[in-house]
C-alpha positions as CSV (number, residue, x, y, z in Angstrom):
1,S,-23.6,12.4,2.2
2,I,-23.6,14.7,-1.5
3,L,-22.8,11.6,-3.4
4,L,-25.8,9.4,-2.1
5,K,-27.8,13.0,-2.9
6,A,-26.8,13.1,-6.4
7,N,-27.8,8.9,-6.9
8,I,-23.6,8.2,-7.1
9,P,-23.3,4.8,-5.5
10,I,-20.6,4.5,-2.9
11,V,-18.9,1.1,-2.1
12,E,-16.8,0.1,0.9
13,H,-14.9,-2.1,2.3
14,M,-13.9,-4.5,-0.8
15,C,-11.3,-6.8,-0.8
16,N,-9.5,-9.1,-3.5
17,L,-9.5,-6.0,-5.5
18,G,-6.0,-6.7,-6.8
19,A,-6.7,-10.0,-8.6
20,L,-8.6,-7.7,-11.4
21,P,-7.5,-6.4,-14.5
22,E,-6.5,-3.0,-14.3
23,S,-9.2,-3.1,-17.4
24,G,-11.2,-5.3,-19.3
25,F,-14.5,-5.7,-16.6
26,K,-17.3,-5.0,-15.4
27,F,-18.1,-4.4,-12.2
28,F,-21.6,-4.8,-10.5
29,A,-22.7,-4.1,-6.9
30,V,-26.3,-5.3,-6.4
31,P,-28.8,-4.4,-3.6
32,A,-31.1,-6.4,-2.2
33,P,-35.2,-4.7,-2.9
34,V,-35.5,-2.7,0.3
35,K,-36.4,0.7,-0.5
36,G,-35.7,4.0,1.6
37,M,-32.9,2.7,3.2
38,G,-29.5,5.3,3.0
39,S,-27.5,2.6,3.1
40,F,-27.7,-1.4,2.6
41,A,-25.3,-4.8,2.1
42,V,-24.7,-5.3,-1.2
43,R,-23.6,-8.5,-3.6
44,A,-20.3,-7.1,-5.1
45,F,-18.9,-8.7,-8.1
46,A,-16.8,-8.3,-11.6
47,L,-16.9,-10.4,-14.5
48,I,-13.8,-10.4,-16.6
49,D,-14.6,-9.7,-20.1
């Protein structure tokens, strides 16, 4: 996709996002150490300030 070619990651199929505040958190999507794959599952989490 155009976004991936521009090094912009895409994170889909997230749940429970309504539990996050509107601001005051940092989002992380940590991939497994696999090179050369166009898509891969990540461990997504947020740290609330």
